[in-house]
C-alpha positions as CSV (number, residue, x, y, z in Angstrom):
1,M,111.7,1.9,118.8
2,N,109.2,4.3,119.9
3,K,108.3,6.2,116.6
4,I,109.2,9.8,116.2
5,N,106.5,11.5,113.5
6,G,104.6,8.2,113.3
7,Y,107.9,5.9,111.9
8,T,108.3,2.3,113.2
9,E,111.7,0.8,113.6
10,E,111.2,-0.7,109.8
11,E,110.2,3.0,108.4
12,A,113.6,4.2,109.9
13,K,115.6,1.7,108.6
14,S,114.0,1.9,105.0
15,L,115.3,5.9,106.0
16,V,118.2,5.2,106.8
17,E,119.3,2.6,104.3
18,Y,117.2,5.4,101.5
19,I,120.0,8.3,102.9
20,W,122.9,6.3,103.2
21,E,122.8,4.4,99.3
22,G,122.0,8.3,98.2
23,K,125.1,10.0,99.7
24,Q,127.4,7.2,98.9
25,A,125.7,8.3,95.6
26,G,126.8,11.7,95.7
27,K,123.2,13.4,96.3
28,T,122.1,15.9,99.0
29,L,120.2,15.6,101.8
30,T,117.5,18.5,100.5
31,Y,117.1,16.1,97.4
32,L,117.0,13.1,99.2
33,F,114.7,14.3,101.5
34,A,112.0,15.2,98.7
35,A,112.8,12.1,96.6
36,Y,112.2,9.4,100.2
37,G,108.7,12.0,101.1
38,A,107.7,11.7,97.1
39,E,108.2,7.6,97.3
40,H,106.1,7.2,100.5
41,G,103.7,10.0,100.4
42,R,105.7,12.1,103.5
43,A,105.8,16.1,103.1
44,K,109.7,16.9,102.4
45,G,109.5,18.9,105.8
46,S,108.2,15.7,107.9
47,V,110.9,13.8,106.8
48,R,113.7,15.9,107.2
49,N,112.3,16.4,110.4
50,Y,112.7,12.9,111.2
51,Y,116.4,12.3,110.3
52,Y,117.5,15.2,111.7
53,A,115.4,14.2,115.5
54,L,117.1,10.4,114.5
55,M,120.7,12.0,114.4
56,K,120.2,13.9,117.3
57,N,119.5,10.6,119.2
58,R,122.5,9.1,117.8
59,K,124.9,8.4,120.6
60,K,122.6,8.6,122.5
61,D,119.6,6.0,121.8
62,E,121.6,2.4,121.4
63,R,118.7,1.2,119.1
64,V,119.0,4.1,116.4
65,V,123.3,3.3,117.1
66,K,121.8,-0.3,116.0
67,L,119.9,1.4,113.9
68,L,122.5,3.1,112.3
69,D,125.1,-0.1,112.1
70,G,127.9,2.4,111.5
71,K,126.7,4.3,108.1
72,Q,128.4,7.6,109.1
73,L,125.8,9.5,108.6
74,S,126.0,13.8,109.7
75,V,124.0,16.3,109.3
76,E,124.2,20.1,108.6
77,Q,124.5,22.2,111.8
78,I,121.2,24.2,112.5
79,R,122.0,27.6,114.1
80,E,118.9,28.7,116.4
81,F,117.2,32.2,115.8
82,T,117.9,34.7,118.7
83,E,115.8,36.9,120.7
84,E,115.9,39.2,117.9
85,E,116.2,37.2,114.7
86,T,112.7,35.4,116.0
87,D,111.1,38.7,116.3
88,R,111.9,40.2,113.4
89,V,110.5,37.2,111.7
90,L,107.3,37.6,113.6
91,R,107.2,41.2,112.1
92,S,108.1,39.9,108.5
93,I,105.7,37.4,108.7
94,L,103.0,39.7,110.0
95,A,103.8,42.3,107.8
96,E,102.9,39.9,104.6
97,K,100.1,38.4,106.4
98,S,98.8,42.1,107.1
99,K,98.2,42.2,103.0
100,G,95.0,39.6,103.2
101,V,97.4,36.2,102.5
102,S,97.8,33.5,104.7
103,V,100.3,32.6,106.8
104,R,101.9,29.9,104.9
105,R,102.0,32.1,101.9
106,A,103.4,34.7,103.8
107,I,106.6,33.2,104.5
108,C,106.3,31.5,101.4
109,N,107.2,35.5,100.5
110,L,109.9,35.7,102.7
111,S,112.0,32.7,101.7
112,K,111.6,33.3,98.4
113,G,112.0,30.0,96.9
114,D,114.7,28.2,99.9
115,D,113.2,25.2,101.6
116,K,115.2,25.9,103.9
117,L,114.7,29.1,105.1
118,M,110.8,28.3,104.6
119,L,110.7,25.8,106.6
120,R,112.7,27.7,108.8
121,L,110.2,29.7,109.3
122,Q,107.5,27.5,109.6
123,N,108.7,26.0,112.3
124,K,109.7,29.1,114.1
125,Y,106.5,30.5,113.3
126,R,104.4,27.8,114.7
127,N,106.8,27.0,117.6
128,V,106.0,30.9,118.7
129,L,102.1,30.8,118.1
130,K,102.0,27.4,120.0
131,K,104.1,28.3,123.2
132,Q,103.7,32.4,123.5
133,P,101.1,33.4,121.2
134,E,100.8,37.0,123.4
135,R,104.1,37.6,121.9
136,I,102.9,37.2,118.2
137,E,99.5,39.9,119.9
138,A,102.1,42.0,121.6
139,I,104.0,42.6,117.7
140,A,100.9,42.8,116.1
141,A,99.9,45.5,118.6
142,E,103.2,47.2,118.0
143,M,103.0,47.5,114.1
144,G,99.4,48.5,114.5
145,I,97.6,45.5,113.4
146,R,95.1,44.4,116.0
147,P,94.3,40.9,115.5
148,T,91.4,38.9,117.4
149,E,91.3,36.6,119.6
150,K,88.9,34.6,117.2
151,S,91.8,35.1,114.4
152,F,94.5,33.4,115.8
153,L,92.2,30.2,116.6
154,Q,91.4,30.5,113.6
155,R,95.1,30.1,112.3
156,R,94.7,26.9,115.0
157,L,92.3,25.3,113.3
158,E,94.0,26.2,110.1
159,T,96.9,24.3,111.1
160,E,95.2,21.0,112.4
161,I,93.1,21.1,109.4
162,N,96.3,20.9,107.4
163,A,97.3,18.8,109.9
164,L,94.5,16.6,108.9
165,Y,94.9,17.1,105.8
166,D,98.3,15.6,105.1
167,R,97.5,12.5,107.3
168,L,94.5,11.9,105.5
169,T,97.0,12.1,102.1
170,Q,99.0,10.1,103.1
171,S,96.4,6.9,104.2
172,L,94.9,7.2,101.1
173,K,98.1,6.7,99.1
174,Q,99.2,4.3,101.4
175,E,95.5,2.7,100.9
176,N,95.9,2.9,97.3
177,L,99.5,1.6,97.0
178,R,98.3,-1.2,99.3
179,L,95.1,-2.4,96.8
180,S,96.7,-1.7,93.4
181,D,99.4,-4.1,95.0
182,E,96.7,-6.6,96.2
183,N,95.3,-6.4,92.6
184,A,98.7,-7.4,91.6
185,R,98.8,-10.6,93.3
186,L,95.1,-11.6,92.6
187,R,95.6,-10.8,88.5
188,R,99.1,-13.0,89.2
189,E,97.0,-15.6,91.3
190,N,94.2,-16.3,88.9
191,E,96.1,-16.3,85.6
192,A,98.0,-19.2,87.4
193,L,94.1,-20.6,88.1
194,K,93.9,-20.7,84.0
195,R,97.5,-21.5,83.0
196,R,96.6,-24.8,85.1
197,A,92.8,-25.7,83.9
198,S,94.3,-25.8,81.2
199,F,96.7,-27.9,81.7
200,K,93.9,-30.5,83.4
201,E,92.4,-30.0,79.7
202,V,95.0,-30.6,77.7
C-alpha cells in the first residue's frame, strides 16, 4: 500500500485494529486518535487525517478493502467550509493575529478548546495560505492590516519549521523506543549467559 501521511502498510493495519478494538469498547474516535498518537509518537491530527483518508478510499481501493477485512468502521461526515465561511474564518484569524499572537495561538483562541474545530480551522488556513495566499492578503488589506511579503514568507517558514520539529520529535521517540528494546534484549541475553556460566562452574 502506498504511504499516506507517512504510514506503512503495517502501521495502517495496526491503526485499523486499534480503532476497531477501541470502537468495540465504546471509545470515541477523538479519544482513539489521541491515544494512538500518544502511544506511537504521532500527532493526534496526523492520526485523524490518515484515518479519514483511509476511509475515503475504503470502497475504491482493493488494498484498503483487504486491510479493513470486513470491519464496519465509519467516519463522521465532514462539512466543507463555504466561500463565505472561509472568508469569515480568515478575518477572525487575522483579527487575532493582529493582536500580536501566532497563527497557531489565534486558531486556539477561536476554537475555545474544541479540538475538532481547531483542526478544521488550522487545515483551512494552511490550505488557503498554500493555494491562495493572495486571498489572505486581500482580506488583510480590507481590514486595514497590511502584512508585507516577508511576513508571509516567515509564516511559511514557521510552518515548515514546525513540521520539521514534529518529524524530528517523532524520529527521536522511535529511536528511543528501539534503543530501549535493544537494551532490554541485551540484558536478557546477559542474564542468560551468566546463568549458563554458573551451571558450568557447578
